[in-house]
N, C-alpha and C positions, 0 to 999 in steps of 0.2 A: 770790480766795478761797484759803484753805489746805485740802487735804484732809487729814483725820486718817489716821493709819496705824492698822490695826486687826487684831487676831488673833481670829478667831472662837473662841468657846468650844467645847469638846468636849461638845456636847449629844446626848442620845438621839435616835436616828431616830425619827421619827413616821410610823407605817404608815398610809396611806390605805386604808380598807376598801373604798370605792368611788369612782368618779369624781365622785359627788355630794357626798361627805364633804368637809367643811372642809379646806383645805390650809394648812399653817403654813410660812411662811418667816421667817428671821432678817434683821432690819433692821440691828441692831446687837448685837454681843456681843464682849466684849474681857476677856481675862484680868485681874482685878485691879480691874475697873470697874464702875460702876453706872450702868446706863441706866435714866432714869425719866421718868414723868409727861406722856406726849404730851398729854393734856388740857389742861394749863397753856399749852401752846404752839400747837398746832392742826394741821390735816391738810387740804391741798388737793389738788384734782384738776383737770386740764386734758386731758381724754381720758384716754390711759393714762400721763400724765406725772404722777405723784403725788410730792407732798412732805409730809413729817411732821416736825415739830420735837419735840425732846426734851433732857433734860438729862444729859449725859456726865459723870459724877462718878467718885469713887473708892469702891471697895466696903470694907465692914468687916464683921466676922464677930460672932458672939455677940450678936445683936439679936432673936432670935426669942421668947425668953422676955419681953423688956422691951417689946415691941409698938412698937419704934423702927425707923424706915426704916434700910435697912442701907447707908447712905450716909455717907461720912466727912466730918463737919461741919467738920473742920480743914483741908481741901485744896480749892483751887478747881475747880469744875465749869464746863465749856464748855456753851454754849447751841448746839446744833448742828442741822443738817437732814440728813434722808435723803432721796435722790431716786431714784425708779423711773422708767424709760422704757418699761417692759413691764408696767405694770399690777400691780405689786407683787410680781412674780415674783424680781426682782434688784435691789438697792440699793447706792448709793454715799453715803458720809458727806461732807457739806460743812461748813465753818465759815466763814460769811460774816463779815469784817472789821465790815461795816456793821450787823450784828446784835447785837453785843456790847454788854453792859450798861454802864451808866455807872461812872467809877471809883468804887472802894470799895463797890459794891453787894454785899449779900447777899441771896439769894432764899431765903425760907423757912429763913433761919439758914445757908444753905450759901454760902462766898464764891463770886463769879462770877469767871470768867477776867478777866484784866486786858486793857486796850488799848481799851475803848469810850470814845465821846464822852459829855460832860456832856448832861443833856436840855436842850430848848429849845422855845420855843413853835412849835406848827405854823403853818406860813403859809397853810394852807388851800388850796383849788381842786383837791384831787385828784379825779380822774376814777375813781370806783368800779367803773364799767362796762368799763374797758379789759380786752382779752382776757387779759392777764398780771397782774391785780391780786390781791394780797394783803394782809391785814391781821393783825396779831398784836398782843397786849397782854400785858404782863408787870407783876409787882409786885415790891416788896422784902419787906415784913413781910407775913405772911399775914392780919394783923388790920388795919392802918392803912396799908400801902403805904409810900411813894408809889408810883404806877402810871405806866406809860409805855406808848407803844405806836409801831410801825413800820409803814411802807407799802412795798410793792413793786410795780413795774409790769412787771417781767421775769420773772414766775413764780419769785419768791423767791431770785433769784440775788443781786440788791443791794437794799439797803433805805434808805429815808429815815427819819431819826430818831436817836436816841430823842426823842419828842415827849412833853412832860408831859400826863398826863390829869388833868384837874381834880377837885378832890374834891367838888364839886356841893353843897356844904353839909353834908357828911357828916363823921363824925370821920376819914374816911380811906377810900380805896379800893384794895382788893386785886384787880387786875384778872387776869382769864384771858382767853382769846380765845373771844367768843361774839358774833357779828354776822350782821346780815340787811342785804344791799344792796336798798335801796329806789329809788335813781334815781342819776343821774351824781354829784350831790354829797351825796346823802341816804343815811344809815346808822343803823340803829337796833342798840344794843348793849346787851348785858345784863352787868352788872358786880355784884361782891360788896362791900358797904361793911361797915365795923365797926358793931357794934352799940353802943349808948350806954355800955356797960361796956368798950368799947375791944377786945373781943374779936370773932373771926370769926363769924358774919357774917350778912349780910341782904342779899337780892337787889333791885336796882333796874334800871328800865329808862331809857335816855338816848338822845338822838338828836342828829346833827349834820346841816344841811342847807346847809353852806358848805364842803364837801370836808375836813372834820376841822379847821377852824380854831377853832370854837367848838362846845361841847357844851351841851346843856340836858336836866336831869332831866325825864322824862315823868312818872314815878311809882314808888313803891315796888311791887314785884310780890306781896310777901308781908308779913304782919305780923312784927314782930321775935321771934324764937324765944326761947324760955325760956333761962335762963343755962346749962343743960346740954345745949342743943342748938345747931344752927346751921343756916341755910339758905343754900348756897354753891354755887359751880360750875354756873351755868345751862347748858343747851345747847337751843337755840330754833329753831323753824322758822315760816315764814309759811304758815298753812293756806290762804290765798285772801283777797283784798280786805283788809279791816283787821283779820282774825282772826289771832292769833299764839298759839301753844302753846309754853310753855317748861317743861322739865323741871329740877328742882333737887335737889341732894343735901342730904339731912338727916344726922344722925349715925346713924342706922340703917335709913333708907329713902329713897326717891326720890318726889318729889311731883310733880304736873303742874298747871299753872296756865293759864288761857286768858283771853285779852283778845279783844273783838270791836269796840273802838275804837281800834286801832293803839297800845295800851300805857296808854292813860289809866286804865282800870279793869281789875280782874283778879279772877278767882274760881278757886278751888281744884276741880279737876274729878277728883281721884282721886290714887292712889298706884300706879303702874305696877310698882314693886318695893316689897314689905313689909319688916319688920324681921328677916327672915331673911338679907338680903344682906350684913350686916356693914358698910355704909357705903361707898359709892364713887360717883364722879361718873357722870352718864349722858352717853351721846352719842346725840343724837336726830338722824334723816335722814328727810327725805320723799321717797319715790320717785315716779317719773313718774305711776304709776296713783292716787297719793293715799296709799298705805299708808305708815303710819309703822314706822320700825325704830329701837328703843332698844338699844344696846350698853352693857354694864357689866361691872366686875369683882366677882366674888364672893368675899369675904373671910372666909368661915366654910368648914368643909370641906364637900364636897370643893373646894379652891380651884380657881376655874375663870373663864372669860370666857364670858359668857352674853348671849342676846339675846331681846327680846320684839317682837312686832309689833302693831299696832292698825290695823283697817280703818274705824274709826268717829271719827277725828279725836282719838283719846286717851281716849274715854270708857271702853273696855274693852281689855284686853290679852291676848295669848296666854300659854299657859304657856311656860317658859323653853326656848329653843332652845339647846343646849349647843354651843359652839363649840369648847372644849377643856376638860378638866378633869383635867389633870395637873400642876397647880400645886404647887410646893414649898413655899409660904409664903403668909401672908395678905398680905404686901407686894407688891401686884401691881394691875393694872387701868388705870385712867385712860385709857380708851378714846377713840379717835376713828375714825370710818367715813366712808368716801366709796364712791361709785358708779363703777365703770367702764364704758364704752360697751356691753359686752356684757351688761350686767345684774347682773354679779357684784358683791359688796361686798368692800371690803378694810378689815379693822378693825385698827389699831394699838393696841399696849398695852406696858406693862413686865411683866415675868414671870420666873419661874425654875421649873425642873423638879425640883430637888433642895433639900431643906432645907439652908440655910447656904451656897448657891451664889450667884454673881453674878447680878445682874439684867440681862437683856438686853431688847431691844426686839423685839418679834414682830410679824408682820402675818399675819393668817388671811384668806384668800380663801374666800368662801362665798357660796351663793344663798339669798336670803330666802325 
């Protein structure tokens, strides 16, 4: 694997008021570069060894007024990983050759770095319970895909794939990573499929029982949204037994849906985040005591990274917990959160602290 050279941005120091306050670390920040969208790639934890995936593209300016992402759509972006061996305190950047996109792929309109292999059919038989197992899913178009997935058995150091993810009878799947391991060869995933008008999107539940060789659609999670809305980017946890809770990004809010029959039927159980949030995907985590933690990016002022908790399986949610509110732009968020052995959480996201400056990948360590 090739290690990217990086130069950290000159970012303002973040004073910590007290030991219990959230602590902010830089995962990736490089002059002239755009680090983005960890939620599209995922985050994994093996004790204090943490890995987060993200996109390392090139920065472009003068996008604040147009509400466009500040990434250069004419230059190729690398799909990279950052690894921490100390619970998120320090990070090293990796670019596994085996994680590269198929030749000619554009992800959400951004060219991918060259050197990847064409998609193939998955042979199946993967053991999802291996100690170093990791799964990641990616898409080309945000509307119709096509989509692919990769599997690692060595803590994300090397990857098998890219394997083609089937369309499951939909107009096309735009996959991000949201998976629940149910057994040695059984995994439940939540994917976004294009709506009937071929625009993003609507969430479905699918499952494999043969180690990723074949996938079957279980059911749609939610109805097809209106033309001016979408339901995309789920983040899901198993509550226990056959009960699953998934949180879904809409254009202006986050919705929660519950199934008590392993995904066969779903009912909406509320909106953890209302229409003040400006639209950002959720990251849902279940703690050992059953408490649920949801993190997300707040794209209205004050631009920020926030969390909410629930002690009743998502029926009600706390007020916002402010992780940081020093954002310089609406172009932020896409969080992913993991738990360390000491009980602290590590939330990764993309961010900037000055209007018009590069986007970096940050990690906040905090106690729920």
